[in-house]
Phi, psi and omega in degrees: 000149178213163182248137182246123180283170178297321179295317178295319177300313181298318181294318180293317179295321179295316178299319180298312181294316190275325187232356175103176187297316183291329174295321178292324176298317179295321177296316178300313182292331176293320181279333181232079185296346178286344177273103186254350182265118181299322181295318178294317179299320179296319178297316180296320179299317179298322177294310183296320180297332181273354181293142174233151179301142177293139178293143177290130180266136181262125178268123178246139181293000000 
């Protein structure tokens, strides 16, 4: 398991949008060198590329 920061998420998503899935896989593996399996990296990229910001929840008294 690993944790992805907002900056890392943005970089991976930008690579995915601008240059495609394999560019995003390379970006992920550059940032997380412990991920050595391309198939696993590809699955993680697809997950990260689909992330959307959580909606702000409004607290009402």
